[in-house]
C-alpha positions as CSV (number, residue, x, y, z in Angstrom):
1,G,122.8,34.8,112.4
2,A,126.1,33.4,112.4
3,P,128.5,33.4,108.7
4,L,128.6,30.0,108.6
5,D,125.3,27.4,108.8
6,E,125.7,23.7,110.4
7,Y,127.3,23.0,107.4
8,G,130.6,25.3,106.7
9,L,128.5,27.3,104.3
10,I,128.2,31.0,103.8
11,W,125.2,32.4,105.5
12,Q,125.0,35.6,106.3
13,S,121.8,36.8,105.4
14,T,120.8,38.1,108.6
15,W,124.7,39.7,109.8
16,S,124.4,41.4,106.4
17,H,120.7,42.9,106.7
18,L,121.6,44.4,110.3
19,R,125.2,45.3,109.1
20,E,123.1,47.3,106.7
21,L,121.1,48.9,109.1
22,H,123.9,50.1,111.1
23,A,125.3,51.8,108.4
24,A,121.9,53.5,108.2
25,V,122.1,54.7,111.6
26,K,125.3,55.9,111.8
27,Q,125.2,58.2,109.0
28,S,122.3,59.8,110.7
29,E,124.2,59.9,113.8
30,E,124.5,63.7,114.5
31,P,119.9,64.4,113.9
32,L,119.8,61.2,116.0
33,L,122.2,62.4,119.0
34,S,121.7,65.9,118.9
35,G,118.2,67.2,116.5
36,A,114.5,67.7,117.5
37,Y,112.3,65.2,117.8
38,S,108.8,65.2,116.3
39,N,106.3,63.0,115.6
40,Y,103.4,62.5,112.7
41,S,100.7,60.1,112.4
42,F,99.5,59.7,108.9
43,G,96.7,57.0,109.9
44,E,95.4,54.3,112.3
45,Q,98.6,52.0,112.1
46,Q,101.2,54.7,110.2
47,E,103.2,57.0,111.9
48,G,106.6,59.0,111.2
49,H,109.2,60.0,113.9
50,V,111.5,62.8,112.8
51,F,114.7,63.7,114.3
52,K,116.2,67.4,113.1
53,T,118.7,69.6,113.0
54,E,119.8,73.0,111.1
55,S,122.0,70.7,109.1
56,N,120.4,67.0,108.6
57,C,117.5,65.4,109.4
58,V,116.6,61.8,109.5
59,A,112.8,60.2,109.8
60,F,111.4,56.7,110.4
61,L,108.2,56.1,108.2
62,V,106.2,53.1,110.0
63,N,103.7,51.3,109.2
64,F,102.1,48.9,111.9
65,D,99.4,47.1,109.4
66,K,100.3,43.4,109.3
67,H,98.5,43.1,105.9
68,K,98.4,46.2,103.8
69,T,100.6,48.6,102.2
70,S,100.1,52.0,102.8
71,N,101.1,54.9,100.3
72,I,101.4,58.0,102.6
73,Q,103.0,61.3,101.6
74,F,105.3,62.9,103.7
75,G,107.2,66.3,102.6
76,E,107.3,66.6,99.0
77,A,106.8,62.8,98.3
78,S,104.7,59.8,98.5
79,F,106.5,56.9,100.4
80,Q,105.4,53.3,100.1
81,L,105.4,51.0,103.2
82,A,105.3,47.4,103.2
83,P,103.4,45.8,105.9
84,K,104.5,45.7,109.3
85,S,107.8,47.7,108.5
86,I,109.8,50.5,109.4
87,S,111.6,52.5,106.5
88,I,114.2,55.2,107.2
89,L,115.1,58.0,105.6
90,S,118.3,60.3,104.9
91,S,117.7,63.8,104.9
92,C,113.7,63.4,105.8
93,R,113.9,62.9,101.6
94,R,116.0,59.4,100.6
95,V,115.1,55.6,101.9
96,V,118.4,54.1,102.7
97,F,116.9,50.9,104.4
98,E,113.7,48.8,104.9
99,T,113.1,46.3,107.3
100,A,110.6,44.5,105.0
101,K,113.5,44.4,102.3
102,I,116.7,42.4,102.5
103,N,119.3,43.2,99.8
104,A,121.9,41.1,101.8
105,Q,123.9,38.1,99.8
106,H,121.5,34.6,100.5
107,G,122.0,31.7,98.9
108,L,119.9,29.0,97.6
109,R,120.0,25.2,99.4
110,T,119.8,22.3,97.1
111,A,120.3,18.5,98.0
112,Q,121.0,15.5,96.2
113,V,121.4,12.0,96.9
114,V,125.7,11.1,97.5
115,Q,125.0,7.6,99.2
116,Y,121.6,5.0,99.2
117,L,121.4,3.2,102.9
118,N,119.4,0.5,101.7
119,N,121.1,-2.0,102.1
120,V,120.3,-4.6,104.9
121,D,124.4,-4.6,105.8
122,S,124.6,-1.3,106.8
123,W,122.5,-1.1,109.5
124,K,122.8,-2.7,113.0
125,V,119.5,-2.8,115.7
126,F,120.0,-2.3,119.1
127,K,117.3,-2.9,121.8
128,E,117.3,-1.5,125.3
129,P,115.4,-3.4,127.9
130,I,112.8,-1.1,129.3
131,P,113.3,-0.7,132.9
132,L,110.5,-2.0,135.0
133,A,112.7,-0.9,138.6
134,I,115.4,0.7,139.9
135,N,117.0,-0.7,143.3
136,N,119.7,2.2,143.4
137,S,118.4,5.4,141.6
138,T,119.3,8.6,143.9
139,H,116.3,10.4,141.6
140,I,113.2,9.2,143.9
141,G,110.5,10.8,145.0
142,N,106.7,11.2,145.7
143,R,106.7,13.3,142.8
144,L,107.2,13.8,139.3
145,F,111.0,15.4,138.8
146,E,111.6,18.0,136.1
147,H,113.3,16.9,133.0
148,L,116.4,19.6,132.3
149,S,117.1,19.8,136.5
150,T,117.2,16.1,136.9
151,T,119.6,14.8,133.3
152,K,122.0,17.8,133.7
153,D,121.7,18.0,129.6
154,E,123.6,14.7,129.9
155,T,120.8,13.1,127.7
156,D,118.0,13.7,126.0
157,Y,115.7,10.9,127.8
158,L,114.2,10.2,131.4
159,W,112.5,7.1,132.1
160,Y,109.5,8.3,134.8
161,L,108.9,4.4,136.2
162,T,106.4,3.7,139.1
163,R,104.5,0.8,140.5
164,Y,100.3,0.9,140.5
165,D,98.7,-1.8,142.6
166,Y,95.4,-2.4,140.2
167,R,92.2,-4.0,142.4
168,S,89.5,-5.4,139.4
169,N,86.0,-3.9,140.3
170,G,84.4,-5.4,137.1
171,D,84.8,-4.8,133.2
172,T,85.3,-1.2,133.8
173,Q,87.4,0.1,130.8
174,L,90.8,1.8,132.2
175,V,92.6,4.8,130.6
176,L,95.7,6.1,130.9
177,N,96.2,9.9,131.0
178,V,99.5,11.3,130.7
179,E,100.4,15.2,130.3
180,S,104.0,16.4,129.8
181,Q,105.8,19.0,128.9
182,A,108.8,17.3,127.0
183,H,108.6,16.8,123.1
184,V,108.0,12.9,122.8
185,L,106.7,10.6,125.6
186,H,106.3,6.9,125.0
187,A,104.7,4.6,127.7
188,Y,104.7,0.6,128.5
189,I,102.8,-0.9,131.4
190,N,104.4,-4.3,132.2
191,N,107.1,-3.9,129.9
192,D,104.1,-3.8,126.7
193,Y,104.0,-0.4,124.5
194,I,101.0,1.2,125.1
195,G,101.4,4.6,123.0
196,S,103.3,7.6,122.2
197,V,102.7,11.1,121.1
198,H,105.1,14.4,120.1
199,G,104.2,18.1,119.7
200,S,104.9,20.3,117.3
201,H,106.8,23.6,116.2
202,D,103.5,25.8,116.9
203,G,101.2,23.5,118.6
204,P,100.6,24.2,122.7
205,R,103.7,22.8,125.2
206,N,101.7,20.4,126.7
207,I,101.5,17.4,124.8
208,V,98.6,14.8,126.0
209,L,98.5,10.8,125.7
210,K,95.3,9.1,126.7
211,T,95.0,5.7,125.7
212,P,93.3,2.8,126.9
213,I,95.1,0.4,128.6
214,M,94.9,-3.3,130.6
215,L,95.8,-3.9,133.9
216,R,96.9,-7.3,135.9
217,K,95.1,-7.9,139.5
218,G,97.9,-6.4,141.8
219,Q,101.2,-4.5,141.0
220,N,101.5,-3.5,137.8
221,S,104.7,-1.3,136.2
222,I,104.5,1.8,134.4
223,S,107.3,3.1,132.7
224,L,107.1,6.6,131.1
225,L,110.2,7.8,128.3
226,S,110.5,11.7,128.0
227,V,112.4,12.7,125.5
228,M,113.5,16.2,124.4
229,V,114.1,17.0,120.7
230,G,117.6,19.3,122.2
231,S,117.1,21.5,124.9
232,P,116.7,25.1,124.7
233,D,118.9,27.4,124.4
234,S,117.6,30.9,124.1
235,G,114.3,33.1,125.3
236,A,113.5,35.4,128.2
237,Y,112.9,33.2,131.9
238,M,114.6,30.5,130.6
239,E,115.1,29.2,134.2
240,R,111.9,28.7,135.0
241,R,110.6,26.9,132.4
242,I,110.0,23.5,132.8
243,F,110.0,20.1,131.1
244,G,108.8,16.4,131.2
245,V,105.9,14.9,132.9
246,R,103.5,17.0,134.7
247,K,100.4,15.0,135.6
248,V,99.8,10.7,135.4
249,S,96.6,9.5,136.2
250,I,94.0,6.5,135.8
251,Q,90.8,6.7,134.8
252,Q,88.3,3.6,135.9
253,G,85.0,3.7,134.2
254,H,83.0,6.6,135.1
255,Q,84.8,6.9,138.6
256,K,86.8,10.1,139.6
257,S,90.7,9.5,137.8
258,H,93.0,8.1,140.4
259,S,96.0,10.7,140.3
260,L,99.8,9.3,140.3
261,N,101.4,12.4,140.7
262,N,102.6,11.9,144.3
263,E,103.2,8.4,144.2
264,L,106.7,6.7,144.7
265,W,108.2,7.8,141.2
266,K,111.9,6.4,140.2
267,H,113.7,8.1,137.7
268,Q,116.3,7.1,135.4
269,V,119.0,9.4,133.5
270,N,120.7,8.9,130.2
271,P,119.3,4.7,128.9
272,G,121.7,3.3,127.0
273,Q,122.4,5.3,123.7
274,H,124.1,4.6,121.0
């Protein structure tokens, strides 16, 4: 972790914790690099790893159990291992570091109101037109473009625009289905708002909007606004991750849904942001 948080306050708990780990490993450098290795089992989910020379010794006691604390006998002493933790024993006797115990300095954040923003004169409203068509767009194709590779990180917003020729077939209900791997999705048909959906930190990657719609006979404009709440900046295989609208279809009654994935889509990058 960085030594300062986003507010400029000292925030060194992770850094200090790793500093203590480094010190614990450093003082056992000799047995780790030159010692003979042996391992022990203390139960189904508890084990020990020992590195020993003639003059020094270091032990790593591991508890893989995610829920229960374990008491084990090692050498002439008893040790208590927290759930899912590792304890480092200098000279194979004294605990010098525990992954489950953070002794580093940390602060408690508090907040207080310094300014109220409920004065109507302090607010302004900006209304942006919903794009129905883009005549000069360079982002046109018979597919749904990936969000980040299209916006090039210039904006969190990307419009997906297409037209749908509706031929009325009785009084059957129409349902729009949209699957997206962005964070938020807003949908409009013929300039009318029809719904939105957003994901969550612990939820599935796909967000799905499924909502009844009304179409007029003939051409209808479909405008989908894909929104990212920031872009990912870490993790494995980032170059393979995809975001944005992935599937669009219209269901008419009990008929097979009509996929719009390969219709002509136009994409607008960077709508007006204030």
